N, C-alpha and C positions, 0 to 999 in steps of 0.2 A: 705686268709685271708685278710680283710679290715681295717687292723689297723697295725700301725708300731709294729714290734717286740720290746717287752720291753727289753731294754739294762740290766736292774737289772736280769733278768732271767739267764745272764750269769757271774754273779759275785758271788765268794763263800764269803758271809758274816758271821761274827761271830754272828749277830742278824739278823734274818730272817727280811726281809721288812714285814710291815702288810699286803700288799696284798697277799703275799705267804701264811701267816697264814689263811687269810680268805678264800683263794681259795683252801686250802689244801683237804676239804672233797670232792670237784669236782674232783680233782686229783684221788682220791681213786677209784670214779665210773668210770674215765677214764681207770685206769689200769685195772679194774674188767671186762670191757666191752671188752677189747682188748684181754686179756686171755680168756674170755668166746667165743670171735670169733674163735680163734684157737681150742678150746676143741669141738666146735659143726660143724666146716666146714669140707668137705670131699673135698680136693684139687683136681683139675682137672689133671689128668696125660698127659702132652702136649705132641704133636706128635714130637716136635723139642725141643732140650735143650733149656731153659729159664735161663738167667744169669739176676739176679736182682741185682741192684745197689741201695741200700737204705741208710737210716741213723737212727739215734736213737732219733734225735731231730726234731723240727717242720721245721725248714728250715735253708738255709743259710750254709751249709755245703760243697756245691759244687758238688752235685751229678751230674747235667747235664754235666759240663766240662768232667767228669770222664766218663759218658756214650759216649759223642763223641768220646772220645780217644779209648776206650775199642771196640767200634763198629768199628771204622776205622782201629783198629789193627787186628779185625777179618776179615774184608773185604781185607785187604792187604794181609792176609794169604791165601786168595782164597775163602773164605765162604760167601754165601749170609747172612749176617747178617742184620736184622732189628730191629729198635727201636720201644718199644711199650710204650707209654705215656698214661695217664689218661685224658690229655688234659685239665688240670685245666685252668679255667678263659674262656675257650672257650664255644660256645653255642651248638655245636655237641656233641651227645654222643657216636657215632660210633657204631662199628667199622668203621673207615674211614681211607683210606691211604692218606696221606698228599699230595696234589698237590698246589704247590705255584702258579700255574696260575689260580688255584679257590679259595684257602682257604688263610684266613690271621687269625691274631693272635685272633681276635673276633670270629672266627670260631673254632679253634681247640687249643687256647692257645699259649702263647709266646714261650714257650721252644719247642715245636714240630716245629713251624714254624722256629725257629732258627736252630735247628738240620737238618731240612729238606732241608737246604740249600747245605748240603753235604752227607747226609744220607736218605736211605729209612725209613719212620716213619709211623706208624699207631697210632691213638689214639682211646681208648676205655675207657668208665667208667667202665664196666663189664670187667674185666681182662680175663677170660677164654674165652669169645668170641673175644676178641682183640688178644689173643694167636692163636685161631684157624683161623682167617682171615688172620693174618701174615703168618701162616703156608700154608694156601692155596693159599697166594700170592706169594709163593716162597720162604719164609725164611727157611735158614737151621738152623739158631741159632736166638734167639730174645733176646736182650738186653732190658730188663723192666727198665724204669726210675721212681723210687720209688717202693714201694711195699713190702717192708721187714716187714710191719705190715699187710699185706694181705694175708692171708693164702689160697685164692681161687685156687691159681696154684702152682704146686709142682716146685721148682727150682733145677736145676742142680748145681747151684753155686748162694749163697747170699752172697754180698760183702757189708760191712756197711762203708760209708763215714764219717770221723770225721774231722772236723774243727781243723787243728792243731795250730791255732794262739792262743797263751797262754801268751799274754803279755797285759800291760795296766789294769791290774787286771782281765782280762777276762780268763774263765776256759770253755771249749767247752759244758760241762754239767751243768755249774752253780752249784748250791747246790745239784743237783741230784733229783730235784723235777719233778714230771711228770705234764704235763701241765692240767690245765692252770695256777698251781701254779708254775710252772717252765718250761724249754724248752723240755724236754724229753717227748717222745711218748709212752714210756714204761720204766720200770725200767731197767737200763743197764744190769744186769746180765741175765734178761729174754730175751734182745734182742740178746746180745752175745752167748747166748745159741743156737740160730739158725743160727748164723753168721759162714761162711767158710772162712771168712778174715776181716780183717780191713784195710782201707785204710786211712792213715793219710796223709791230703792235708795240705801242707805247702803253706804260701804265698813266693812270689819271693824272699824277701830279709830276710827271716828267715833261718838261717844257719842249724839248724838240729830240729828234734822234741824233745819236752820236755821229759826227762826220767821218770817224775812222770806219765805223759800220758801214755807212751809206757807201763810202768809197770802195768797200769790199766787194760791192756787186757790180761794179763796171757798168757796161752798158745794159744791164739788165733793167728793164723798167721798174720804178720802186713806188709803191704805194704807201701811204703813211695811215693808219688806225690808231685810235686810242681806246683802251680796256677802260670803262666807266661803271661805277657802281648804279646798278638800275634806282637804288634808293640808299638812304643811310642806314648804317649798322644799327642794331638794337642798341638802346640806351641802358645806361648802368654798365657795373662790371659785368665782364663776359669771359668765359672759357671758349677758346676756339679751337677747332681741329678741321683737317682737311687730308684727304687721301688723294692727290693730285700729282701731276708730274714733278711740279716744284712747290711742295707745300710750304716752305719757307716765303714764297712771294704772297701767299695768301694771307700770312701773319703782317707781312709788310704793309699790305694794302689795306687791312683793317685798322692798323694803326694811323696810317696816313689818311683815312677818312674819319678819324677821331674816334676809333672805337677805344673804349677802356677795357684794354686786353690785359688780364692779369695772369694769364697761361695760356700756351700754344701747343697742341700735340701735333705730330706729323704722323701721317701713315703712308704706307705704300699706295701707289697709283691703283685706282679700282679697288681698294680694300673693302673687304666684306666686314660690316661691324656686327660683332655678336653681342648677345644679352651682357655677358661678363664684361665685355670692353666699354660698352655704353653706360653700366652701371657705375663703373670706375669713374668715368667722365661726370657722370651725374653727382655721384658723391663729393667729388673735387669741387664741382660748381657749388654745391650745397654749403660745404664748408668754407668757401669763399663769399658766400652770398652772390653768387653770379648766376647768369644765364647762360645757355649754352648756345653757340653760332657756329655754322658750317658753310661750305658752298652749296650751291644749287645744285650740284653734280652730286656731291656726297650725300646731300639730304634724299636724292632719289634712291640711294641704296639704303636708306635706314628702313627698319621694320615701321609699318603704319602707326603703331602705338607711339613710337618714339618722334614721328613727324609732329606731333601736337607738342611735344616738350623741347624741342630744337627750333631754333629760327634759321632759315635759309637766306644767304645774302647773294642774290643773284648781281651778276654783271653784264654788260653788253659792249659790243665793240661798235665804234662809231668811225667812219672813214673821214679823214681830213682831205682826202685828195678824190672826191666824188666823181668829177668828170672824168679823170683817168679811168677810174675803174669802170664807170659806165661805159667809155670806149671800148676797154678790154671785152666787156660782157657782151657788148653790141657785136663785136666781131666774132666771138664765139658763137653766138646763137643765129647768126644771119645763114640764110640758105647757102649751101655748098653750089659753086660754080658748076 
């Protein structure tokens, strides 16, 4: 998307904003199109297990850190686990095995480049061909970044990531409207019906998941994970910026981690930073006697020269329900009867 996520999407209002009412007919069309896609698509039966990490909303739930953690966990258990991404924001359609000596974010997207620093990653806009390429490339199990609403590949396990931050008037699903009237990709009930589990991802400073949110998922198995900084933010005054699904959450997390944040700029998800934009940020930082800090994902989209001038602040997902996660993974990768 090339616009900043509307923050009103994530607020439960007594009176819906005018924009939500105007866009409601479009949300009906979106819902029908998604349902029809599942009704008419015959999924590929993949040669290896596919574990899908998806969500019910447009973005900002934290899928990619979960993908990184689960794939690393599978590799640590001795499996050749590969990531499959759609490669959003990249010019290549794939299937392509991401090679950091050849590819950058402009080729394959920011998230694949970020993940490829640690993991084997493939990108493909056509998921079945991507699954086949990864399997042919040696994958014993494939972790698919996004795709819960994509019926083209049969999943051995489909986990839905939910943003567990329920403060400052925010709710992960807002008023439960489907886009563009709200943040949902499909009605909650429809998405949960295909989910094998829900991962509630909490920020580092939130003690526990909201009981009302937990109750929403009924009998669907719930896993709890926490998004934690991989290290402290840079010291001294900082100008922060982010182009992610919920950029305001980055600002909140930096402050919670103790960053002396004097200004924060929000950009659209997967924003391309041109020279003029970066020069404006640098000028503001110089005037404030501050450094520049951004997310690891944003840092991947920066021109190489700017990476030396801007600090990346990475985060990692850590599961608090490890045994429950391992049980779901073991079931998914076990040989078929």
